[in-house]
C-alpha positions, 0 to 999 in steps of 0.5 A: 523471513521473520528471523532475518527481516528482525535481526537488524531492527535499527537498519533499513533492509531495502529487500523486496516487499512482496505483493499482498494479495488473498490467499483464494478467491477474486481479487477485485482492486489493486491498492498501490503506495509509494514504496515500504517504510522503514519502521513498517513493511521494509520491518514486517515484509507485508505491504502498508504492515507497520507503516505509519500511513497503513494503519489509516488504510488498514481501518478502511480495509477492515470496515469494508471486511476487505482485511483482517488483522491478527487481534495482537496487533491491538495491544502492540504499537504498529510497528514492522519489526514487532510484527514480524518479530511476533509472526503477526500478517494481516489477511486480505479479502477482494484486494490486493496491496502493494508499492510502485518501487518494492523496497524501502530505498536508501543509499547508506542502510539506515537513511530513508530516501525517496525513490528515484524516478529513474528507478520507478520507471526503469524497465525492472520495475515497470516490468514488475509491476506489469506481472503483478497486475497481470497475475492480479488480471487472472483473478478478475481485477477490475481496477487500482487505486493509486496514493499518492503522486509517485504511485500515480505517476508510476501507474501512469508511465506503465499504461503508457507503455502497456495499454490496459483499457479494461482497469478502472483508475482512480488516484487519492493523496498519500494517506501519510500526514503530509499527504493528508495536509495537501488535501485539505483547504488551506493545506488543513491550518486549523484543522485536526489530524484526526478529522483529516484521516477520517476524511481520507478514509470516506474517500478511500473508500468510495475510489476502491469502489468506484474500482471495482470493489463490490458492495457485498463481498461472496461468500 
């Protein structure tokens, strides 16, 4: 898979990026974004891994001991193709990561576009999300944290069609620069991006705990 993903560095692959989940043990919370980014998950094949917004998210998960990144990541640019070329993959514990749409949307193989509502809410995509959630429920899933309006709306649509009352739900702004500015007073005017990112990290950590992540992971 790595060779295939790094063969056309300048192109959007647009191939499915599967959910990232622990190799073993329970999964308490699913974190759901919009879609794989063209420089990140589209190339790495791992949700959020190499996406600009993913760097903030993985930092939160490392603080919570819910993720471990390969040591080599600290010496490299945060870039999905580089990670794939080096064979690097993060490990997660107690959480799973995925997207409302499982591939990087593009019409021409070179330009990213937002996923269309018909794609997000079509039977095939909603069935995929339902399968992923059902699989995680068998591993102890307690809740879902959606990041951004697109992910939240898509899960709203799924839950209207397929009731899952046992799952807690929390919604966050997307950790992209645009999402961070949208949550700030006066759209972040006069604020530093680093401060907005730190505020989001704290908010994300609280949402993950509210969704069902335990205060301490079992040994």
